[in-house]
C-alpha positions as CSV (number, residue, x, y, z in Angstrom):
1,M,18.5,-8.1,-59.8
2,I,22.0,-7.7,-58.1
3,K,22.6,-4.5,-60.1
4,R,19.3,-3.1,-58.9
5,L,20.1,-3.9,-55.3
6,L,23.5,-2.3,-55.6
7,L,21.9,0.7,-57.2
8,F,19.5,1.0,-54.3
9,F,22.3,0.8,-51.7
10,S,24.2,3.5,-53.6
11,F,21.2,5.8,-53.3
12,V,20.9,5.1,-49.6
13,I,24.6,6.0,-49.0
14,L,24.1,9.1,-51.1
15,F,21.0,10.1,-49.0
16,V,22.9,9.5,-45.7
17,F,25.9,11.7,-46.6
18,L,24.3,14.4,-48.8
19,G,20.6,14.4,-48.4
20,I,19.7,14.4,-44.7
21,Q,20.2,18.1,-44.2
22,I,18.8,19.0,-47.6
23,S,15.4,17.3,-47.6
24,P,13.0,16.4,-44.8
25,Y,11.5,13.8,-47.1
26,I,14.8,12.0,-47.5
27,R,15.3,12.1,-43.7
28,G,11.8,10.7,-43.2
29,L,12.6,7.8,-45.6
30,L,15.8,7.0,-43.8
31,L,14.1,7.1,-40.4
32,S,11.3,4.8,-41.6
33,T,13.8,2.3,-42.9
34,G,15.9,2.3,-39.7
35,V,19.0,3.5,-41.5
36,I,19.3,6.4,-39.1
37,E,17.9,6.7,-35.6
38,E,16.1,9.5,-33.8
39,K,16.3,11.0,-30.3
40,V,13.4,10.0,-28.0
41,L,13.0,12.2,-25.0
42,I,12.6,10.4,-21.7
43,A,10.7,12.0,-18.8
44,G,11.9,11.7,-15.3
45,T,9.0,9.7,-13.9
46,G,11.4,7.1,-12.6
47,S,9.6,4.1,-14.0
48,M,12.7,3.0,-16.1
49,Y,15.2,3.6,-13.3
50,P,18.1,2.8,-13.2
51,T,18.4,2.6,-17.0
52,F,17.1,6.1,-17.3
53,P,17.4,8.5,-14.3
54,K,14.7,9.7,-12.0
55,G,13.7,13.3,-12.1
56,E,14.7,15.6,-9.2
57,G,11.3,17.3,-8.8
58,K,9.4,17.1,-5.6
59,N,6.3,15.5,-7.1
60,D,5.2,13.4,-10.0
61,L,4.0,16.4,-12.1
62,V,7.3,18.2,-11.8
63,Q,9.3,15.0,-12.6
64,A,7.1,14.3,-15.6
65,Q,8.2,17.7,-17.1
66,E,11.9,16.9,-16.6
67,I,13.8,15.3,-19.6
68,V,16.4,13.0,-18.1
69,A,17.6,11.1,-21.2
70,W,17.4,11.2,-25.0
71,P,18.5,7.8,-26.4
72,Q,18.8,7.2,-30.1
73,M,16.0,4.8,-31.0
74,R,14.9,3.4,-34.4
75,K,11.5,3.7,-35.8
76,Y,9.2,0.7,-35.4
77,P,8.1,-0.9,-37.6
78,S,10.9,-0.1,-40.1
79,G,12.2,-1.4,-43.4
80,I,11.4,-1.2,-47.0
81,N,10.3,-3.8,-49.5
82,I,12.1,-4.0,-52.9
83,F,11.1,-6.5,-55.5
84,G,9.6,-8.7,-52.8
85,Y,12.6,-8.5,-50.5
86,N,12.5,-6.8,-47.1
87,F,15.4,-4.6,-46.1
88,F,16.2,-2.9,-42.8
89,T,13.3,-4.6,-41.1
90,Y,13.6,-5.2,-37.3
91,K,12.1,-8.1,-35.4
92,M,11.2,-7.3,-31.8
93,N,13.3,-9.1,-29.1
94,R,13.0,-9.7,-25.4
95,G,14.9,-7.0,-23.5
96,D,14.2,-4.3,-26.1
97,I,13.1,-0.9,-24.8
98,V,10.1,0.5,-26.6
99,E,8.2,3.8,-26.9
100,F,4.5,3.2,-27.5
101,E,1.3,5.2,-27.5
102,N,-2.4,4.2,-27.4
103,E,-5.7,5.4,-25.9
104,E,-4.8,3.9,-22.5
105,T,-1.4,5.7,-22.3
106,K,-3.1,8.9,-23.2
107,K,-5.8,8.4,-20.6
108,L,-3.4,7.4,-17.8
109,S,-0.8,10.1,-18.6
110,K,-3.6,12.7,-18.6
111,E,-4.9,11.6,-15.3
112,K,-1.5,11.3,-13.6
113,Y,0.5,14.0,-15.3
114,D,-2.2,16.3,-16.8
115,E,-0.7,15.7,-20.3
116,E,-1.3,13.0,-22.9
117,A,1.9,11.1,-23.7
118,G,3.4,7.8,-24.7
119,F,5.1,5.4,-22.4
120,V,8.6,3.9,-22.4
121,K,9.0,0.3,-21.1
122,R,11.0,-2.9,-21.6
123,V,9.7,-5.9,-23.6
124,I,9.7,-8.9,-21.4
125,A,7.7,-11.4,-23.3
126,L,6.9,-12.0,-27.0
127,P,3.9,-13.7,-28.7
128,Q,3.6,-17.4,-27.6
129,D,5.8,-16.8,-24.5
130,T,4.3,-17.6,-21.1
131,V,4.7,-15.2,-18.1
132,N,4.2,-15.9,-14.4
133,L,4.9,-13.5,-11.6
134,R,5.8,-15.4,-8.4
135,D,7.4,-14.3,-5.1
136,G,8.7,-11.1,-6.7
137,Y,10.4,-12.8,-9.7
138,V,9.4,-13.0,-13.4
139,I,9.1,-16.6,-14.6
140,L,9.4,-16.6,-18.4
141,N,8.6,-19.9,-20.1
142,G,9.2,-21.8,-16.9
143,Q,12.5,-20.2,-16.0
144,T,13.3,-17.4,-13.6
145,L,14.4,-14.4,-15.6
146,D,17.7,-12.8,-15.0
147,E,17.1,-9.1,-14.8
148,P,20.1,-6.9,-14.1
149,Y,18.3,-3.8,-15.3
150,T,15.7,-3.8,-12.5
151,A,16.0,-1.2,-9.8
152,R,15.8,-3.9,-7.0
153,P,16.0,-7.7,-6.9
154,R,12.8,-9.6,-6.3
155,S,10.6,-6.6,-6.9
156,T,8.1,-7.7,-9.5
157,Y,4.6,-8.3,-8.1
158,G,1.2,-8.8,-9.8
159,G,-1.5,-6.2,-10.5
160,N,-5.1,-6.2,-11.6
161,S,-4.3,-7.3,-15.1
162,L,-1.9,-10.1,-14.1
163,P,-2.1,-11.2,-10.5
164,D,0.7,-13.2,-8.9
165,C,1.0,-16.9,-9.7
166,Q,-1.1,-16.9,-12.8
167,N,0.2,-18.1,-16.2
168,L,-0.3,-15.7,-19.1
169,Q,0.4,-16.8,-22.6
170,I,1.1,-13.8,-24.9
171,P,-1.1,-13.9,-28.1
172,E,0.0,-13.0,-31.6
173,G,0.5,-9.3,-32.2
174,K,1.0,-8.5,-28.5
175,V,3.9,-8.0,-26.1
176,F,4.2,-8.0,-22.3
177,I,6.1,-4.9,-21.1
178,L,7.4,-3.8,-17.7
179,G,9.2,-0.8,-16.3
180,D,12.7,-1.4,-14.9
181,N,11.6,0.2,-11.6
182,R,9.0,-2.4,-10.9
183,K,7.5,-0.8,-7.8
184,A,6.9,2.5,-9.6
185,S,5.7,1.5,-13.0
186,L,2.4,1.4,-14.7
187,D,2.8,-1.5,-17.2
188,S,1.3,-4.7,-18.4
189,R,0.5,-5.8,-14.8
190,Y,-2.1,-3.0,-14.5
191,E,-4.4,-1.0,-16.7
192,L,-2.1,-0.9,-19.7
193,G,-2.4,-4.7,-20.2
194,L,-0.7,-6.3,-23.1
195,I,0.6,-3.9,-25.8
196,D,-0.2,-4.2,-29.5
197,L,3.0,-4.3,-31.6
198,S,1.2,-1.8,-33.9
199,D,1.2,0.7,-30.9
200,I,5.0,0.7,-30.7
201,K,6.6,3.8,-32.4
202,Y,10.3,3.4,-31.4
203,V,12.6,0.6,-30.2
204,L,16.0,0.6,-28.6
205,P,17.3,-2.9,-29.3
206,W,18.8,-5.0,-26.5
207,N,22.2,-5.2,-28.3
208,K,22.3,-1.4,-28.5
209,Q,22.0,-0.9,-24.7
210,A,25.7,-1.3,-23.9
211,E,26.1,2.2,-22.5
212,Y,23.4,1.6,-19.9
213,R,24.8,-1.7,-18.5
214,K,27.2,0.1,-16.2
215,L,24.1,1.4,-14.4
216,W,22.6,-2.1,-13.8
217,R,22.9,-4.5,-10.9
218,D,24.9,-7.6,-10.2
219,T,22.3,-10.3,-10.1
220,K,24.3,-13.2,-8.6
221,D,22.5,-13.0,-5.2
222,D,19.0,-12.3,-6.5
223,T,17.7,-15.8,-5.8
224,S,18.8,-15.7,-2.2
225,Y,16.0,-13.3,-1.4
226,A,13.3,-15.8,-2.1
227,H,10.8,-16.5,0.7
228,T,12.3,-13.8,2.9
229,T,10.6,-10.7,4.4
230,T,11.7,-7.4,3.0
231,L,10.7,-5.0,5.8
232,D,12.7,-3.4,8.6
233,G,10.0,-2.3,11.0
234,Y,12.3,0.0,13.0
235,E,13.3,1.8,9.8
236,F,9.7,2.1,8.8
237,V,8.8,3.8,12.1
238,R,11.8,6.1,11.7
239,L,10.9,7.2,8.2
240,L,7.3,7.6,9.2
241,N,8.3,9.8,12.1
242,E,10.3,12.0,9.7
243,K,7.1,12.5,7.6
244,R,5.2,13.3,10.8
245,K,7.8,15.8,11.8
246,E,7.3,17.7,8.5
247,K,3.6,18.0,9.6
248,N,4.6,19.2,13.1
249,L,3.2,16.0,14.6
250,K,4.8,14.2,17.5
251,A,6.8,11.1,16.8
252,Y,5.4,7.6,17.3
253,K,7.0,5.4,19.9
254,Y,7.7,1.8,18.7
255,N,5.9,-0.8,20.8
256,P,6.8,-4.5,20.4
257,L,3.4,-5.6,21.7
258,L,1.8,-3.8,18.8
259,T,4.2,-5.6,16.5
260,N,3.1,-8.9,18.0
261,S,-0.6,-8.0,17.6
262,G,0.2,-7.2,13.9
263,K,1.8,-10.6,13.5
264,I,-1.3,-12.3,15.1
265,R,-3.5,-10.5,12.6
266,G,-1.2,-11.2,9.7
267,F,-1.0,-15.0,10.3
268,A,-4.8,-15.1,10.7
269,M,-5.3,-13.2,7.4
270,I,-3.1,-15.5,5.4
271,K,-4.4,-18.7,7.0
272,S,-8.0,-17.8,6.2
273,D,-7.4,-15.8,3.0
274,D,-9.3,-13.0,4.7
275,F,-7.7,-9.6,4.5
276,S,-10.8,-7.6,5.5
277,T,-10.9,-5.4,8.5
278,E,-14.1,-7.1,9.6
279,A,-12.2,-10.5,9.9
280,T,-15.4,-12.3,9.0
281,R,-13.6,-15.5,8.0
282,S,-10.4,-15.3,10.1
283,G,-12.3,-14.6,13.4
284,M,-9.3,-12.4,14.5
285,P,-10.3,-8.7,14.4
286,L,-8.0,-5.9,15.5
287,E,-9.4,-5.8,19.1
288,K,-8.9,-9.6,19.7
289,A,-5.3,-9.5,18.3
290,I,-4.5,-6.5,20.5
291,K,-5.8,-8.4,23.6
292,E,-4.0,-11.6,22.7
293,A,-0.7,-9.6,22.4
294,G,-1.2,-8.2,25.9
295,Y,-1.3,-4.5,24.8
296,E,-3.6,-2.1,26.6
297,N,-4.7,1.4,25.6
298,I,-7.8,3.4,24.9
299,I,-8.0,3.5,21.1
300,Y,-6.6,1.3,18.3
301,A,-6.2,1.5,14.6
302,E,-4.9,-0.8,11.9
303,V,-3.4,-0.3,8.4
304,S,-2.4,-3.2,6.2
305,T,-1.3,-4.1,2.7
306,R,-0.1,-7.1,0.7
307,G,3.2,-7.0,-1.1
308,Y,7.0,-7.2,-0.5
309,Y,7.9,-3.7,0.6
310,E,11.0,-2.2,2.0
311,A,10.6,0.5,4.6
312,S,10.7,3.6,2.4
313,E,8.4,1.9,-0.1
314,L,5.9,1.0,2.6
315,V,5.7,4.6,3.9
316,D,5.1,5.8,0.4
317,N,2.4,3.2,-0.2
318,F,0.5,3.9,3.0
319,L,0.6,7.7,2.4
320,E,-0.7,7.2,-1.1
321,F,-4.2,6.4,0.1
322,P,-6.4,8.9,2.0
323,D,-7.7,6.4,4.6
324,T,-4.3,5.1,5.7
325,K,-2.7,8.5,5.4
326,K,-5.4,9.9,7.8
327,I,-4.6,7.3,10.4
328,L,-0.8,7.6,10.1
329,Y,-1.0,11.4,10.4
330,S,-3.4,11.3,13.3
331,S,-2.6,12.9,16.6
332,D,-4.8,10.5,18.4
333,Y,-2.2,7.7,18.6
334,Q,1.2,7.7,20.3
335,E,2.5,4.1,19.8
336,I,2.9,1.9,16.7
337,G,4.2,-1.5,15.7
338,V,4.5,-3.1,12.3
339,A,4.9,-6.8,11.2
340,A,5.6,-8.5,7.9
341,V,4.2,-12.0,7.7
342,L,5.0,-14.5,5.0
343,G,2.8,-17.4,3.9
344,E,1.0,-18.9,1.0
345,V,-2.6,-18.3,-0.2
346,N,-3.8,-20.9,-2.8
347,N,-0.2,-22.1,-3.2
348,C,1.0,-18.6,-4.0
349,P,3.7,-16.9,-1.9
350,T,2.2,-13.9,-0.1
351,Q,3.4,-11.3,2.3
352,V,1.0,-9.2,4.3
353,V,2.2,-6.1,6.3
354,V,0.1,-5.1,9.3
355,A,0.7,-1.9,11.3
356,H,-1.1,-1.4,14.6
357,L,-1.5,1.9,16.4
358,G,-2.5,2.6,20.0
359,G,-3.3,5.8,21.7
360,Y,-4.9,7.8,24.5
361,V,-7.5,10.4,23.9
362,P,-9.2,12.1,26.9
363,P,-12.9,11.3,27.2
364,N,-14.0,14.9,27.8
365,Y,-17.3,14.0,29.5
366,P,-20.2,16.4,29.2
367,Q,-20.4,18.6,32.3
368,D,-24.0,17.6,33.0
369,T,-23.0,13.9,33.1
370,I,-20.3,14.7,35.6
371,D,-22.7,16.8,37.6
372,S,-25.3,14.0,37.7
373,W,-22.8,11.6,39.3
374,A,-21.7,14.2,41.7
375,G,-25.4,14.8,42.7
376,L,-25.9,11.0,43.1
377,V,-22.9,10.8,45.5
378,D,-24.2,13.8,47.5
379,N,-27.7,12.4,47.7
380,L,-26.6,8.9,48.8
381,E,-24.3,10.3,51.5
382,K,-27.3,12.3,52.9
383,V,-29.9,9.4,53.0
384,L,-27.7,6.5,54.0
385,P,-27.3,7.4,57.7
386,S,-31.1,7.5,58.1
387,W,-31.6,4.0,56.5
388,R,-28.7,2.6,58.5
389,S,-30.3,3.7,61.8
390,L,-33.5,1.8,60.8
391,R,-31.8,-1.6,60.7
392,Q,-32.5,-2.1,64.5
393,A,-35.9,-0.4,64.6
394,D,-39.0,-2.4,65.6
395,N,-42.1,-2.8,63.5
396,I,-40.1,-2.8,60.2
397,D,-39.0,-5.5,57.8
398,K,-35.4,-5.7,58.8
399,E,-34.4,-7.9,55.9
400,K,-35.7,-5.4,53.4
401,V,-33.9,-2.6,55.2
402,R,-30.7,-4.6,55.3
403,R,-31.0,-5.2,51.5
404,L,-31.8,-1.5,50.9
405,V,-28.7,-0.3,52.9
406,E,-26.6,-2.9,51.0
407,I,-27.8,-1.5,47.6
408,L,-27.3,2.2,48.7
409,E,-23.8,1.5,50.0
410,T,-22.9,-0.3,46.7
411,R,-24.3,2.5,44.6
412,L,-22.4,5.1,46.7
413,S,-19.1,3.3,46.4
414,N,-19.6,2.8,42.7
415,A,-20.7,6.4,42.1
416,Q,-17.7,7.8,44.0
417,K,-15.3,5.8,41.8
418,I,-17.1,6.8,38.6
419,F,-17.3,10.5,39.7
420,A,-13.6,10.5,40.5
421,R,-12.7,9.1,37.1
422,M,-14.9,11.6,35.3
423,K,-13.7,14.5,37.3
424,A,-10.1,13.6,36.5
425,N,-11.1,13.2,32.8
426,Q,-10.1,9.6,32.7
427,W,-11.7,6.7,30.8
428,L,-13.7,4.2,32.8
429,N,-12.2,0.7,33.0
430,D,-14.2,-2.4,32.2
431,S,-15.4,-2.9,35.9
432,E,-16.4,0.8,36.1
433,K,-18.4,0.5,32.9
434,K,-20.2,-2.4,34.5
435,M,-20.9,-0.2,37.5
436,V,-22.6,2.3,35.3
437,E,-24.8,-0.4,33.7
438,D,-25.6,-1.9,37.2
439,D,-26.6,1.4,38.8
440,K,-29.8,1.7,36.9
441,R,-30.9,-1.8,38.0
442,L,-29.8,-1.2,41.6
443,G,-31.6,2.2,41.6
444,E,-34.9,0.6,40.4
445,E,-34.5,-2.2,43.1
446,A,-34.0,0.4,45.8
447,E,-37.0,2.4,44.8
448,K,-39.1,-0.7,44.9
449,I,-38.0,-1.6,48.4
450,I,-38.5,1.9,49.7
451,G,-42.0,1.9,48.2
452,E,-42.8,-1.4,50.0
453,L,-41.4,-0.1,53.3
454,M,-43.4,3.1,53.1
455,K,-46.7,1.3,52.6
456,K,-46.2,-0.4,56.0
């Protein structure tokens, strides 16, 4: 038996030094056994930053075409069985970097980058491990995981496949994978879900990653970020205004009252677990929060999201979605405030970010509406003197005349204020809006009194 094994190893050495360049079949054998490694090309999508660099392209499609690294990785699975003994096999470990491909990677890469491709991620949990994502940290088998390779501390938040604060035990034949750049990675938290070991094509073992460690962070302060907000509101507004400048839009002015109204909405959202714009459970819609904060303007808008974002990340997040992008790039608003509110929902730490916008848009009343109020003022100014003169006349119901003059004077005063506002293209305030509503009732009462006086 020993002689046979020695003979095998002799052949392997011979293949390595003499056969690799001679025969592709020999090279294939050595690759499959893990004796030699193969370069795996890494695209510049940035999901594995800082271990592998980000591309320098201006958008995702360009970055996906850039090759930013080419680590030597071994085939997986690898090894060879001789006389019942396995040689050169590799057992997957936590922290390994893997290249894998399946139908979901093909679908997602086709949708996002217009080309089918495999993904490169890091193995975080193995079969029988338990994973929980809480407050931005990975909890592995009950312990907070030390992750120097991540782009930022406290940056791991749940997705649709694994929400925050839910335990997930990894079944046999599966692994849980994450990108090092947690806020820019499609991985096991999302559509990819758990990865079959059989889908893995290459592996870069943890103990072979020494050359990348100089790129990683010092994690001694990571736990100090727990239960703290991550957002600088002033920086968010500054960065957003840079984006608006690129679109030739005027800069927003930061308004602390709008930040306060955002806080009011945020606390109500978390307390009621109601993150809807309708505020059906919280009872604190946008308009009510604006009023409680003491802010006044003509129009308002709100954009919100859940998660622990820094300023640049929040700008990117909001501009990723058409609805929020439309609001933030609107020319209707001139002021903005943003608040990050911390709390717990169902015993799970949560941060909600609420941005409120306020602005003034001229009403631009239709000309016929303005003309109708001008006509009413002119008509009342003409008829009032005659009715006033009748207040001391004999053979007339003086009380009805007094009431009629009172109505006409009220209507004239109201109409003059409304016409002046409309002529100046200004919005009516609440009291003036009530004047518009009251004018119809007062007009009907005046016509009734005039009809009764005319009969006599």
